[in-house]
N, C-alpha and C positions, 0 to 999 in steps of 0.2 A: 389545271396544274400540269407542268411538263413532266416528262418521264424522269428527268434528273431530280426535280423536286420531289416527286413521288418516291423515288428510290432513297433519297436522303431522309424523307419522313419515315419511311419503313425502317431504314437503318437505325434511326433515332429511337423508334418504338421498341425495336428489338434490344437495343442497348439498355433502355429503361427497364424492360422486363428482366434482362440479365442482372442488372444491378439490384432490382427488387428481390430476385431469387437469392443473390449473394447475401443481401441484408437479412432475409428470412432465415437462410441457412445459418448465417452468423449468429442471429438471435437464438435460434434453437440450440446451436452448439454452446452458446454462452449459458443458456438455461441449464443444459445438461451438466456442463462443467460446474456451475454453481450448485446444482443438486448434489453432485457427488462430493463436492468440497464440504457441504453442510452435512450430508447424510452419512458420510464415511469419515472415519477418524484421520484427518490430515494433520499430523502432529507438527507440521512445519509452520503453521499459522500462529503468530505470536499472540493475537488477540482472541480471547475465548468467546464463543457464542453464548447467547442467553440460554439458560437451562430451560428446556421445554419438556415437561413430563407428559406421560400418557394421560388421556382425558379422564380415565377412571380414577387416577390417583390425584388429579389436580383438585378435585372437590375436597378430599381430606386435607391436602396440603394447604389450600387456602384457608380452610376452617381452622386447622391446627396453628398455622402461623398467626392468624388473627386472634386466636384464643390462647396464645402462649402464656400471656400474663395470668390468665385464669387457671390454665392447666398447672402452671408451676407457681401458684400463689404461695407466698410465705410471709409471715408477719414482718413488717418493716421494723428495723431497730435503729436507735439513734447512734449506736457505736459507743466506744469507751473514751473518746476524746484523747486518745494517746495514753491513757492510764490503764495499764493492764490489770491493776487491782480492782478496777471497776467492772471487769468482765465477770461472767458467771463462774462460780467456783464449785468444783465437785466436792470439796471438803466441807463447805458451809451450807450448801443447799440441803434441804430436808424434806421428808415426806412422812405422812401419818394417815391412819385410817380416817375415812370421811365421817364415819359414825362410831358409836361406842363398840368396843371389842366384844366379841361373843365367845362362848366356850367352844362352839363348833359352828360350822357353816354347812349349808345344804349343797350336796353334789348337784351340779347342773345349774346352780345360781351364779351370781356375780358378786365380786367384792370390789369396792371403790376406795381410792385413796387420793389425797391432795398433796401435790408437790409444790413447795415454795422455793423458787430459784433465788439465790443470794449471791452477792459479789464476794470478793476475797476479804472484805471487812465484816462480812456477816449481814450486810444491809439487804433487805428484800428488794428484788428487782421490780420495776414498775412496768415492764414491757415483756413481751414474749419473744419467740424466735429461736430459742435454744433447741438443739436436737438431742432429746432424751430417748433412751430405749428402756423399756420395762419388761421384765420376765417374771412369771410365776413358775417355780421349779419344784420338782419332787425328787430330791436326790436319792431317796430310798427305793424308788421305783423307776429311776431313769426317765423322768417325765419332765415336760416343759411346754410352755405355751407363751407366745408374745402377748404382752398387755397393750391395751390401746392407750395412747397418750394424746389427750385433747388440750391444745394450747388455748387458754382463755385470754391470751394477749394482754395480761396485766401482771405478769410475773408468776402466776400460779398455773398449775397444770392438773387436769383431772385424769387420774389413772384408773383404768377399768380392767379387771382380770376375770375371765371365765373360770369357774371351778369345775374341772373336767375329770378329775380322778379323786378317789377317796383316800384318806390318810393325811399325812403331813404335807404342808406346802410352805415354801419360803419365797420371799420377794427379793428381787434384785433390780436396781435401777442404775443406769449408767448415763453419764453425760458424754455423748459422742463429740459434740462441738458446742461451745458456747454460742449465744446469739451473735456475739462480736466476731467469732471465727466464721460463722455462717455468712456474716456480712462480707467478709473477705472473699469467700467462695462465690457469693453473688456478684461481687465486683469483677472477679476474674471472668465469670461467664458473660457478664454484660460488656466488659471493656476489651478483653483479650480475644483476638481471633483464634488463638490456639495457645497451648502451653507446651507443645512438642513439635518437632519436625521429623522428616524422613529423608532417607538417602535413595536417590535413583542411580542405578548403575548402567552406564552406556558402553557399548562395545562396538568397535569398528570392524570392518572386514579383515583387517590385518591382525586383530586381537588386541589393539590398543583400547584402553578403558579410560573413562572419565566419570567421576562421581559428583553429583550436584544435589542441591537441596530441593525437596518436593513437599507439597502440602495440599490442603483442601482449597486454598485460596491463592491466587497468583501473587498477591501482595505479601504472602508469608514465605515466599521462596528466596527473598533477598534481592530479587531483580524486579525492576518496574516494567521493562519492555521486552527484554530477551527471554521470552517464556515459551515453553512447550506445553501444549495442553492435550489431554486425552479424554475422549468421551466414550462411555460405554453405551452402545447403541440400544441395548435392551432396557436399561434403566434410566438413561439420560445422565448418569452420574459423571462428574467431571473431576479430573485430577491434573495438577499443575507441577511442572518441574522447571527450574532454571535451565536455560538453554546451554548445552555444553559448548565449549570454546571451539572445538574442531569437528565434533560428530553431529550428525543430523538427529532430529527429534525422534525419528522412527527407529533409532538404534537402542532404545531403552530395553534392557533385558532383565534387570534385577531390581529388587526393592527390599528395604530393611528399615527398622526403626532408626531414628537419628538421635537427637539430643532433647533432653528436658530443659525447658527454658526457666530462667529465674524471673518470676513474675510477681514476687512479693517483696515488701519492705521488711526491714528487721523487726519492726513492731508487729507486722502481720505474721511473720515467722514465729514470734513468741506466742501469739494467740493460738497458733496451730501446733505448738510444740507438744512433744509426747507427754510431758507432765501435766498437761491440761486437756488431753484428748483421750477419749474412751476410758474414763475413770469411773469406778464404782462409787456411788454415794454411800455414806455411812448408813448402816442398817436402821431403817426407820420403823419397821413393823416386825414383830417377832414371828416365830413359826405359828401357823394357824392349822387347825384340824378341820378337815372336810369329812362329813359323815354321809353315809349312804341313806337315801330316802327309801322308805319301804315301798315295795311293789314297783320299783323303777327298773326298767329293762337295762341291764348293764353288761359289759364284756366280762367273760369268764377270766379266771386267774389260775396260775400254776399252783399246785399243792405246796404247802409250807412257805409260800411267798405271796399270800393272797392280797391283792389290791384291785379294786374294781374301777372301771372308767366308763365314761359315757360312750355309747356305741356310735360309730359312723352312721350316717343315713343309709337306709336300705336301698335307695335308688342306685343303679349302676352309674359308673363314670362315663359320661359321654360329652362330646364337644358342645359348647354353648350353654352349659349349666351355669346358673348364677354363682358368683364368688362371694361367700360369706366372709366376715371378718371377726375373728381370725379364720384363716382357711383350714386350719387343722392344729393338731398338737401331737407331741410325742408321749408315748407310754411304753415303758420297757424298751426304750430305744427304737420303737416302731412308730412311724408317722401315721396318724389316723386323720383322714380328711373329714372335714365337716360339711363338705359340699356333696360328697358321694361316697359310695362304699369302696374305699381303697383296699386293694388286696395286697398280700405279701407273696413274694416269689422267692422262697428261701432256698430252693434246690435248683440244680442245673436242669433237671427234667421239667420243672415248672416253667422256667424261662424259655426253654426250647419249645415246649408245647404252645406257648403264647406266640412266639416269633415265627413258628413254622409257616413257610410259604410267603413270608413278607419281605419286602424291600424297604429298609429304613434309610432315609436321607437326612443326615444331620448337617446343618449349616450354621456356622457361627464362630464363637471364640473358644478359647481353651477350656473354659468351665464346662462347655458342652462336649468338648473332646473327652473330658473325664467320663462322661456316660459311655462313650464308645470304648474307652479303655477298660471300664468296669465290666462291660459285657464280654469283651475280648478275654480278660483275665479270669472271669468267673466261669465261663463256659468253654471247656477244653476243645470242644468240636468246632468252635468258631475260629477258623484259621485265618490269620492275617495274610493278605496278598501284597507282595512287595511291588509297589507301583513306581519305585525309584523316585519318590517325591521327597521334598523336605518335610520332615515329620511335623514340625511345629505349624505348618500351614496346610499340609496335605496336598492332594487328596489321600485319604486312608480308606482301606476297605478290608473287611473280614467276611468270610463266607462259611456256611455249612451246606455243602452241596447235597448231602443226604436229605436234609429237611427243607431245602430251598430257601435258606436265609441269606440275605445280603445286607451288610451294615456299611453305610458310607458316612464319612465325615470329611468336611473340608472347611477351611476358614473363609469367612466373608472377605470381600475385597477391601480395597483402600477405604478408610485409613486403618492399617493393621500394624501394630507394633510387634515386629517379629525379627528373627534372624534373616539373613539374606535369603530371598526366595525368588524363583523365576517369575517374572511378570505374567508369563503365559499361564501360570497356575492360579492366578488371582481372578477367579470367576465371581461376578456379582451374584448375590442371592437371586435377583430377578432373572438373570440369565439361566441359572440352574432350574428355577421353578418353571420357566417357559419351556424347558426341554422335557418336562415330565408329563406323561399321559395321565397319570393318576389312576385311581381305582381302589377297590376294597383291600388290595394287598399292598398298597402304597402308604407309607407313613412318612410325613415330613415333620422334622423337629427344627425349630429356629431358636437360636440363642444369641442375641446381640445386646450390646450395652457397654461392656467394660472398656472398649476401645473408642468410645464416643464421648467419654467424660472429659476429654482434654480439648473439647471444642464447644462453641456455643450450641445451645439446643436446636437451633434452626438446621444445623447440619444433620442431626439425627432425624429430625422431622422429615426432611427431604428424602432421606434414605428410606424411612418407614412408609412414605407415600408410595414409592415405587413398589415396595414389597407388598403392601396391602393390595395394590392393583393386581400384582401377580398372583397372590393368594386367592383373591376374588375370582380371577380368571380360571385358576386351577379347580376351584370348587364348583365353578359354573360348568366346566366341561366334564367333570367327574365328581359329583357330590359325595360319593362314598370314600373319597380320600380323607385320611385323618391328618389334620394339621395341629401340631402342639407347639405352644409358645413357652419357652423357658424364660421366666423373669430373671433379671440380674440379681446376684446374691451379694451379701455383705462382704467386706474384706478391706479395701483400701481406706486410709484415713489421712490422705494428703491432698494438696491442691491439684494433683493430677488424677486422683481417683477416689475422692471422698465418698463415704456412705450417703452424704447429703446429695451429691450428684446422682448416685445410684437410685435414690428415692425418686428423683425427678425423671430419670430414664424410665423407671417402671411405670410412672404415671403416663408417660408418652406411649409406652408399649401397650398398655391397656386401652388407651384412647385410640391408638392406631387400628386395633383389631376388634374394637367394639362393634357389635352388630353382625359379626361374622361367626360362622359355626366352627370355632376353633376351641381347643382346650388350653388351659393355662396350668403350668407347674410353678407355684409360688416359691421360687428358690430363696427369695428374701426372707420369708417367714421360716422356711425350713433350715436356714442357716443362722437364725437369730432366736431360736426357741430353747436350746439347751445351754448348759453352763460350759460351753466350749469356746476357746479363743477364736475370734473371727479370722478367716483365711480366705483370700480370693479363690484359692483352690482347696475347698473343704476336704476333710478326710473321708475314708471309705464309708463310715457309718451314714454320713449325710448323703453321699452320692448314691449309695444303695437304696435309700428311701426315696430319693428323687427318681431313680430308674424304676422302682416299684410302682410309683404313681404313674409314670409314663406307661408302663405295662398294663396298669389298671384301665387306662383309656383304650389301649390296643385290644385288651381282652377283658371287657367289663364283667363278664360272667364266667 
């Protein structure tokens, strides 16, 4: 080979090596660009990525999504075929004692009744699916306990009431929703992607603003292709907004509730109307007398107002204890847990003594914020710290520097129906939990549910999957951390937040945290045991008892 040919061959080899290096560098660069585009929130990409949850949460997610039908099972109903008079009526439905009436009943026993659902013509129903709530009340001793309602799926229901205090007891049964109305709610959950939307506020560098529709699904924003998406890197949660006309996706600065959608027909509206919803049935059983059994260990009573009640179990309250049904009852306006020895904290000193040296992190909705507000208002030494945040979404903080107490509350992230709030303040629960070291002085309280009833249950399941994984990780790195789950309480009676939705939400909450060493506060039963009107934000009496149960887990002895 000549020198010229050798030189040309060498030059060609060098050129090939250079091109190979360029290709390799280009591929590496492309991989890194792709990594950052996927791993970091690039809000300018119109097409959302597939949601990929952490490995620890995927197991629960796959099981929950596969078992949604089982978890949220409810008797099927044929509907009323457009005849509202064929729906279940609170005026004609009746209930009676299952057996012969007795002069008195034994304290600690049970009393059963049979309820027959009837339509507006008085004809017995032949299928189940109605949402009834039953209570046993002691008006003279401010007592109450929820009764168990078993749907026999043939138009009759078996009611069971535990007899937990001596003296007189009265029955109350309410039709919350007819089976036909429940059918409407089921259709909405099954067919509608959402019943509300939200507003995203975008601001440019010159101060110009644009407002667009946002939601949990890109198809619900009113746009098919011009979409901004946002991914929470800690939880994998996604949020979508219609793309502003002139501003970039990364200029999203604010969030608020939007509009409630009309998702029902006139006939469906009639089934859910106030005159057929949450109505007390005619009294079917008279007042009964409950007598004390000799040699039975009972609670003491005040002089001149003696009434005895079954004692709470002697075991202290600790996370992971089995949940009985019912979980407790009221007596003299005090909640007595049937799972553990629930304590009362009636004085400022008793509350301070329990919370001393502890940092409490509350994350959730406004019904949980009520706990923070109760402690702030009840304990004068707990001083709020002005964090210059939007009150309705937080973060909020109160401290007692002398005793080393810190109380935090902040709202969960999207979807949050709220006044306009900075997007930067909307931290996911997973993000907050990931930032906690935990330990014996750390208390975490989670309260979610009310803002998820306007979406299909799969949205809540995905959120719970991430939170379960974060709670599992927190307890693994510091098992002495106390985690308390507040179940959702009664309140709403509409297509946007019905008690029927709340029942399903609570089923999912219990399933999500089953097998973990967490404590539950059953706000559903605590808000449905006394003869008080339902309110999504219950009064001080209920909130105080809920907080006392929380404190019983923090300070069991």
